[in-house]
C-alpha positions as CSV (number, residue, x, y, z in Angstrom):
1,M,-10.6,16.4,6.2
2,F,-9.2,12.6,5.5
3,S,-9.8,11.5,2.2
4,R,-11.3,7.9,2.5
5,T,-9.4,6.6,-0.5
6,L,-5.9,8.7,0.3
7,L,-6.0,6.8,3.9
8,L,-6.8,3.1,3.0
9,A,-3.7,3.6,0.4
10,A,-1.8,4.9,3.2
11,A,-2.8,2.4,5.9
12,L,-2.1,-0.7,3.2
13,G,1.5,-0.1,2.8
14,A,3.7,1.6,0.5
15,G,4.3,-1.2,-2.1
16,T,7.0,-2.8,-3.8
17,L,8.6,-1.3,-6.5
18,S,11.3,-3.7,-8.8
19,A,15.0,-3.2,-9.6
20,Q,15.2,-4.7,-13.0
21,A,14.6,-3.3,-16.8
22,Q,11.4,-5.7,-17.0
23,F,9.4,-7.2,-14.5
24,T,6.7,-9.6,-14.1
25,A,4.9,-10.2,-10.3
26,V,2.8,-13.3,-10.2
27,Q,0.1,-14.5,-7.3
28,S,-0.5,-18.1,-7.8
29,F,-1.8,-18.9,-4.7
30,N,0.5,-21.7,-3.2
31,G,0.0,-20.3,0.1
32,T,2.7,-17.9,0.2
33,N,2.0,-14.0,0.4
34,N,5.2,-11.9,-0.3
35,N,5.8,-8.9,-2.6
36,T,9.0,-9.3,-4.0
37,P,10.6,-7.0,-6.9
38,A,10.2,-9.1,-9.5
39,G,8.6,-12.3,-8.3
40,E,5.8,-13.0,-6.4
41,L,2.4,-10.1,-6.2
42,G,1.5,-9.9,-2.6
43,Y,-2.3,-8.9,-1.6
44,E,-4.2,-8.2,1.4
45,G,-7.0,-10.4,2.3
46,T,-7.8,-14.1,3.2
47,P,-8.7,-16.2,-0.1
48,A,-9.9,-19.7,0.2
49,F,-7.7,-21.9,-1.3
50,I,-8.3,-25.2,-3.7
51,G,-6.3,-28.3,-4.8
52,S,-4.8,-28.9,-8.5
53,T,-7.8,-31.0,-9.8
54,A,-11.4,-31.6,-9.5
55,P,-12.7,-33.8,-6.6
56,G,-13.8,-37.3,-7.8
57,T,-17.6,-36.2,-6.9
58,W,-17.4,-32.9,-9.2
59,R,-18.5,-33.0,-12.6
60,N,-15.8,-33.1,-14.9
61,P,-13.3,-34.9,-12.1
62,G,-9.7,-34.8,-12.5
63,D,-9.8,-31.6,-14.4
64,N,-7.6,-29.0,-13.9
65,L,-8.4,-26.6,-11.2
66,S,-5.0,-24.8,-11.4
67,F,-3.5,-22.9,-14.0
68,A,0.2,-23.7,-13.5
69,S,0.6,-24.6,-10.4
70,N,-0.9,-26.6,-7.2
71,S,-3.4,-24.8,-6.1
72,A,-5.9,-21.0,-6.8
73,W,-8.2,-18.8,-5.5
74,R,-11.8,-20.6,-5.0
75,I,-15.1,-18.3,-4.8
76,Q,-17.9,-20.7,-3.2
77,N,-21.1,-19.5,-2.9
78,A,-19.8,-16.2,-1.0
79,T,-18.3,-12.9,-1.9
80,E,-14.8,-12.5,-1.6
81,G,-12.5,-9.6,-2.4
82,L,-8.4,-9.5,-2.3
83,M,-6.4,-5.9,-2.3
84,F,-3.4,-6.2,-4.5
85,R,-0.2,-4.5,-2.8
86,N,1.0,-1.5,-4.7
87,R,3.3,-1.9,-7.8
88,T,5.0,1.5,-9.3
89,T,6.6,2.2,-12.8
90,T,9.0,5.0,-14.3
91,A,7.9,7.8,-16.5
92,A,9.7,5.9,-19.2
93,S,7.7,2.7,-18.6
94,T,5.6,1.1,-21.5
95,G,3.3,-1.8,-21.6
96,N,1.9,-1.5,-18.2
97,Y,-0.7,-4.4,-17.5
98,I,-2.7,-6.5,-15.2
99,Q,-3.0,-9.9,-16.3
100,F,-5.2,-13.0,-14.6
101,R,-6.9,-16.6,-15.3
102,V,-10.4,-17.3,-14.5
103,A,-12.2,-20.7,-14.9
104,A,-16.0,-21.2,-14.0
105,W,-17.2,-24.5,-12.7
106,G,-20.3,-26.3,-11.1
107,T,-20.0,-29.3,-9.0
108,N,-22.7,-31.0,-10.5
109,G,-24.3,-31.1,-14.1
110,G,-26.6,-28.2,-14.3
111,A,-24.7,-25.8,-12.1
112,G,-22.1,-23.2,-13.3
113,L,-22.1,-19.6,-13.4
114,D,-24.8,-17.6,-14.8
115,A,-25.4,-13.9,-15.3
116,D,-25.8,-12.7,-11.7
117,D,-22.2,-14.0,-10.8
118,E,-19.3,-11.3,-11.3
119,I,-15.9,-10.8,-11.1
120,N,-15.4,-6.7,-10.7
121,V,-11.6,-5.9,-11.1
122,N,-11.1,-1.9,-9.8
123,V,-7.8,-0.2,-10.8
124,S,-5.9,2.6,-9.2
125,I,-2.8,4.2,-11.1
126,D,-2.6,6.7,-8.5
127,G,-1.5,4.6,-5.6
128,G,-5.0,4.4,-4.2
129,L,-6.1,7.6,-4.2
130,T,-8.9,6.9,-6.9
131,Y,-10.1,3.6,-8.4
132,T,-12.4,2.5,-11.4
133,N,-14.6,-0.4,-12.2
134,T,-12.4,-1.5,-15.3
135,L,-13.9,-5.0,-16.2
136,R,-16.6,-7.1,-15.1
137,I,-16.7,-10.6,-15.8
138,T,-19.9,-13.0,-15.5
139,G,-21.2,-16.2,-16.1
140,K,-23.6,-17.2,-19.2
141,T,-25.4,-14.3,-20.3
142,N,-28.3,-16.2,-22.0
143,G,-30.2,-19.3,-22.9
144,S,-30.9,-22.0,-20.5
145,G,-28.0,-23.7,-18.2
146,N,-25.1,-22.1,-16.5
147,G,-21.6,-21.4,-17.9
148,Y,-18.7,-24.0,-17.6
149,W,-14.9,-23.0,-18.6
150,N,-11.7,-24.3,-17.6
151,F,-8.2,-23.0,-17.9
152,T,-7.9,-23.2,-21.5
153,P,-5.2,-21.4,-23.5
154,G,-7.9,-19.3,-26.0
155,A,-7.9,-16.5,-26.7
156,L,-6.7,-13.2,-24.4
157,N,-9.5,-11.2,-23.6
158,S,-8.7,-7.6,-23.2
159,T,-9.3,-4.3,-22.1
160,T,-8.0,-1.0,-21.6
161,Y,-8.3,1.1,-18.4
162,V,-9.7,4.5,-18.8
163,N,-9.9,6.8,-15.5
164,G,-13.5,7.3,-14.5
165,G,-14.5,5.5,-17.8
166,A,-17.4,2.7,-18.4
167,V,-16.7,-0.9,-16.9
168,R,-16.0,-3.4,-19.6
169,V,-18.6,-6.2,-19.2
170,T,-18.0,-9.9,-20.6
171,G,-19.3,-13.2,-20.3
172,P,-19.8,-15.9,-22.6
173,N,-23.3,-16.6,-24.6
174,T,-22.7,-20.2,-24.8
175,G,-21.6,-23.1,-22.5
176,N,-22.4,-26.4,-20.7
177,D,-21.1,-28.9,-18.2
178,D,-18.6,-30.3,-20.4
179,H,-16.6,-27.1,-20.2
180,N,-17.1,-26.6,-24.1
181,G,-18.2,-23.0,-23.8
182,D,-17.0,-19.8,-25.3
183,G,-15.9,-18.3,-22.1
184,F,-12.5,-16.8,-21.7
185,S,-9.5,-17.9,-19.4
186,N,-7.4,-15.3,-19.8
187,F,-8.1,-11.6,-18.9
188,R,-5.7,-8.4,-19.4
189,I,-5.9,-4.9,-18.6
190,N,-3.9,-2.6,-20.4
191,L,-2.3,0.2,-18.3
192,P,-1.3,3.8,-19.4
193,N,2.5,4.1,-20.2
194,G,4.6,6.4,-17.6
195,A,4.9,6.8,-14.0
196,L,1.7,4.6,-12.6
197,S,1.3,3.5,-8.8
198,V,-0.7,0.3,-9.0
199,R,-3.2,-1.0,-7.2
200,F,-6.2,-3.0,-7.6
201,S,-8.9,-5.0,-6.3
202,I,-10.7,-8.2,-7.2
203,I,-14.3,-9.2,-5.9
204,A,-15.7,-12.4,-7.1
205,S,-19.1,-13.4,-6.1
206,N,-21.6,-16.0,-6.4
207,N,-24.7,-17.6,-4.7
208,S,-25.0,-21.2,-4.6
209,A,-22.8,-24.1,-3.0
210,D,-22.4,-25.8,-6.7
211,E,-21.4,-22.4,-8.4
212,I,-17.5,-21.7,-8.2
213,W,-14.9,-19.1,-9.5
214,I,-11.6,-20.3,-9.8
215,I,-8.6,-17.6,-10.0
216,D,-5.0,-18.1,-10.6
217,E,-1.9,-16.4,-11.7
218,V,-2.7,-12.9,-11.1
219,T,0.4,-10.8,-12.8
220,V,1.1,-7.3,-13.0
221,G,4.1,-6.4,-15.6
222,S,5.9,-3.4,-17.0
223,S,8.9,-2.7,-19.1
224,A,10.6,-0.3,-16.6
225,P,9.8,-0.6,-12.8
226,L,11.2,1.7,-10.0
227,P,14.7,0.4,-9.1
228,V,13.9,0.7,-5.3
229,E,12.0,-1.9,-3.4
230,L,10.1,0.1,-0.6
231,K,8.9,-2.1,2.2
232,S,6.6,0.4,4.3
233,F,6.4,4.3,4.9
234,T,4.8,5.9,7.6
235,A,4.4,9.0,9.5
236,E,3.3,9.8,13.2
237,A,2.6,12.4,15.2
238,T,4.9,12.8,18.1
239,S,6.1,15.3,20.9
240,K,8.8,16.4,18.9
241,G,6.8,16.5,15.7
242,T,5.8,14.2,12.9
243,Q,8.4,11.2,13.0
244,V,8.9,10.0,8.9
245,R,9.8,6.8,8.6
246,W,10.4,3.9,5.8
247,A,12.6,1.0,5.0
248,T,13.8,-0.4,1.7
249,A,14.1,-4.2,1.1
250,S,16.9,-3.5,-2.0
251,E,18.0,-0.6,-3.8
252,K,19.8,-0.2,-7.7
253,N,21.0,3.3,-8.3
254,N,19.2,5.0,-5.8
255,A,20.7,8.6,-5.5
256,G,18.5,9.4,-2.5
257,F,14.8,10.6,-1.2
258,K,13.2,14.1,-1.0
259,V,10.5,14.1,2.4
260,Q,7.5,16.0,0.7
261,R,4.8,17.7,2.8
262,G,1.3,19.0,2.0
263,T,-2.0,20.2,3.6
264,T,-3.7,18.5,0.5
265,A,-3.2,15.5,-1.2
266,D,-2.6,16.7,-4.5
267,K,0.4,19.8,-3.6
268,F,3.3,19.3,-1.8
269,E,6.7,21.0,-1.2
270,T,10.1,19.5,-0.1
271,I,10.7,19.9,3.5
272,G,13.9,17.5,4.1
273,Q,16.4,15.1,2.1
274,V,17.8,11.8,2.6
275,A,20.7,10.3,0.7
276,G,20.0,6.4,-0.6
277,H,22.8,3.8,-0.6
278,G,23.2,3.3,-4.3
279,T,23.1,-0.2,-5.3
280,S,22.3,-2.5,-2.6
281,T,20.6,-5.9,-1.8
282,Q,20.4,-5.2,2.0
283,A,17.7,-4.1,4.2
284,H,18.1,-0.2,4.9
285,S,15.9,1.8,7.7
286,Y,15.3,5.8,7.1
287,E,13.9,8.7,9.3
288,W,13.2,12.2,9.2
289,L,11.7,14.1,11.7
290,D,9.6,17.3,11.0
291,A,9.9,19.5,13.8
292,R,7.5,21.9,12.9
293,P,4.4,19.8,11.7
294,L,1.4,21.8,10.4
295,S,-1.6,22.0,12.1
296,G,-4.3,19.5,11.3
297,T,-4.4,17.2,8.7
298,S,-1.2,16.8,6.6
299,Y,-0.1,14.5,3.8
300,Y,3.9,13.0,3.5
301,R,5.0,11.1,0.5
302,L,8.7,10.5,-0.7
303,L,10.2,11.3,-4.1
304,Q,12.8,8.6,-5.3
305,T,15.4,9.8,-7.4
306,D,17.3,7.2,-9.4
307,T,21.3,8.5,-10.1
308,D,20.4,9.0,-13.8
309,G,17.9,11.9,-12.4
310,T,14.6,9.4,-13.2
311,E,12.3,10.6,-10.2
312,T,9.4,8.9,-8.9
313,Y,6.7,9.3,-6.2
314,S,5.7,7.1,-3.5
315,P,2.0,6.7,-2.2
316,A,0.9,9.6,0.4
317,V,0.5,8.8,4.0
318,A,-1.9,11.5,6.0
319,V,-1.1,12.1,9.8
320,Q,-3.2,14.6,12.3
321,S,-1.2,16.9,14.3
322,G,-1.7,19.4,17.3
323,G,-5.2,20.0,19.5
324,G,-8.0,17.5,20.3
325,T,-8.3,14.5,21.9
326,K,-6.7,11.6,20.0
327,A,-9.8,9.3,19.3
328,T,-8.9,5.4,20.1
329,F,-9.8,2.3,21.0
330,F,-8.9,-1.0,22.2
331,P,-8.4,-4.1,21.8
332,N,-6.7,-4.4,18.3
333,P,-6.8,-7.3,16.9
334,T,-10.5,-7.8,18.0
335,T,-12.7,-11.2,18.1
336,G,-16.1,-9.1,18.3
337,S,-16.0,-5.9,19.9
338,I,-14.2,-3.0,20.3
339,V,-14.2,-0.2,23.2
340,L,-13.8,3.4,22.3
341,A,-11.5,5.5,24.4
342,P,-13.3,7.4,27.5
343,G,-12.8,11.3,26.8
344,I,-14.0,11.7,23.4
345,G,-17.2,12.7,23.6
346,T,-19.8,12.0,20.8
347,V,-18.9,10.5,17.4
348,R,-20.3,9.5,14.4
349,Y,-18.4,6.3,13.1
350,R,-17.9,4.5,10.0
351,I,-16.0,0.9,9.8
352,L,-14.8,0.6,6.2
353,N,-13.4,-2.4,4.2
354,P,-10.0,-2.5,2.4
355,L,-12.2,-1.1,-0.6
356,G,-13.1,2.2,1.1
357,Q,-17.0,0.5,1.7
358,A,-19.0,1.6,4.5
359,V,-19.6,-1.9,6.3
360,L,-21.3,-0.5,9.4
361,T,-21.7,3.0,10.6
362,G,-23.6,4.9,13.8
363,E,-23.2,7.2,17.0
364,A,-21.4,6.5,19.6
365,T,-19.7,8.4,23.0
366,G,-16.5,7.5,24.7
367,G,-15.8,4.5,26.5
368,S,-18.7,3.0,24.5
369,T,-18.8,-0.6,22.7
370,L,-19.2,-1.1,19.3
371,D,-20.2,-4.6,18.5
372,V,-18.5,-5.9,15.1
373,Q,-19.3,-9.5,15.4
374,T,-21.2,-9.8,12.1
375,L,-17.8,-8.8,9.9
376,R,-15.8,-11.4,8.7
377,A,-12.4,-12.1,9.6
378,G,-9.7,-9.3,8.1
379,S,-8.6,-5.8,7.9
380,Y,-11.1,-2.5,8.5
381,F,-10.5,0.9,9.4
382,L,-12.5,2.7,11.9
383,E,-13.3,6.2,10.8
384,L,-14.2,8.4,14.0
385,N,-15.9,12.0,13.3
386,T,-15.5,14.0,16.5
387,A,-15.4,17.8,17.6
388,S,-11.7,18.2,17.0
389,G,-11.6,16.2,13.5
390,R,-11.4,13.1,11.6
391,Q,-9.7,10.2,12.9
392,I,-8.9,7.0,11.0
393,Q,-7.3,3.9,11.9
394,R,-6.9,0.2,11.0
395,F,-7.9,-2.4,13.1
396,V,-8.1,-6.7,12.2
397,R,-11.0,-8.8,13.0
398,E,-10.1,-12.6,14.0
399,L,-12.5,-14.9,14.6
């Protein structure tokens, strides 16, 4: 059986690992979406951008709408979420954290954010296997009127990640439309020390056209990240066995990789080993063929070893081998409907968003059409339960 959160972690990519003694990866929403070793933090999703200053028709025109750049992520009369790409640290790392800036705006006097407008941060430190709703930010929590605040320096609002712990809820008690309330603009989530595979999502919502969340400078930092920038990691069932492939963008003191396989997501054995390229700023591709794959669902991961003996695991990927008809569909990308492949019989299906939440469910047969016009543009996963097992595939909804 496939684990939903594991499949999402596998399908969304292996992540980027830094090659420096310290790193800070930042997403400033300037129109680029790269996941570089120690510079830019990448994301999954389609954010709406806003310029550097408030328009003349808004309350507080000319005030800064971004913290330190020319644009920021705007959420206005909507629910939007971004999944930020994996960042991995070593066993010796300390001072690991997630940090970001938030401003609350209204387009006119008396608007702004109130208690039912929220920003939720969901954090995973195991590469996406499990997530904890760690932080919830709301608008003004009591009194009349709504909360406004801008990107003032202010005090740092900190909380600490606890696996499976209760969500920390924070919101201002005062504030008006002159940006003089007590809303915090600088939020930090302190993460555990040691080897972490950090993924997290930020989901923001409000329900009126005159209410605006603005998010900027999303940052992940650590004192000791990995020496390898891993661009991709996949496992695919073929007629010759399971083909495992991965690619790096850069390497530093990389002794090599061990390919590991398991029947579950928590128990693995080494089945192969591939030498690394030491220190290199060039891209390199690797592959390993598992000529005797296990029947059914198997999980694969990499164990990367540094020249000083430091070891770190990649996120796991899942693959189905042997028996049954492979459940497929077309077209991909789609603009409104997908057709199930003929011959797969009766299936129960779920369509999942990047957070693993089911947005459409039902029952269908091979050759039938699934209507996905109600989905917003973006990446989704189609999970099919057939007589031969469970399959999950990623697809893109385009407008």
